[in-house]
N, C-alpha and C positions, 0 to 999 in steps of 0.2 A: 784379265782374260776371260776370251768368252767361251763357253762349255758345248759340247755338240748338243747336238738334237738328241733325242731321246727314246726308245720307243717301248709304249706301254701296254700291258692287256688293260681290255676294257671287262669285260666278262671272265666268269668263273671258269670256263673252258675253257680259253684261250684262241677263241674262235676271230677274235674283233682283235685289233690292236689301231695305237694311238701314233704318233708320231707328236712330241711336242717340243717346242726350242727348249731355250737355258729362260727365256721368261716366263715359262709355263702358255705361252699360247700353243692352243693346237693346228698342227700345221698340214693333220690329214689324218683319214682313219681306213683302214681296209684289214683285207688281211694284213700276216705277217710279213708275205712277199712283196704284196704293195706299200708295206712301210722302210720295204728296206729298200726298192725303187727309189720311194720319194728321200731317205735318206741318203743315199747317194747324190740323187740331184741337187738336191739341199749343199749338201756337202762338195758336191761341186760348182755348182755357181757361185756359191759364196769363198773362191780360193780363184775363180776367170777375174771377177772385182778390181781385185788390188792392182794387179794393173794399168799405170795412165800411159794414156797417149802422148807419144811424143809431142809438143809444139808446131805449128805446119809454118812456115815461114813464107808471106808473101810480096814476091816482087811488083813496087812499081813502077810502070814507067812514066818517065816524067814529059814525054810526045803525045801524050791522048788524051786527050779532050774528049770531057762529057757532054751530053748532050743534056743531065739532070743537073744542076746548082747543086753542091750538096751544104 
């Protein structure tokens, strides 16, 4: 099961934050608000990718000849 990215502070004052994924790779840095927006984008994008598209059926007409031999 994949865990969510986390927002961690990079400095003691809490001015700069980083968004880190489950593997420990840094996705982005910035203020806390910027990291929250990045978190939303990453979470939204990962949920949209799961839906596969249905296959498209193509009908072939037997009465049409091609100018190029395949």
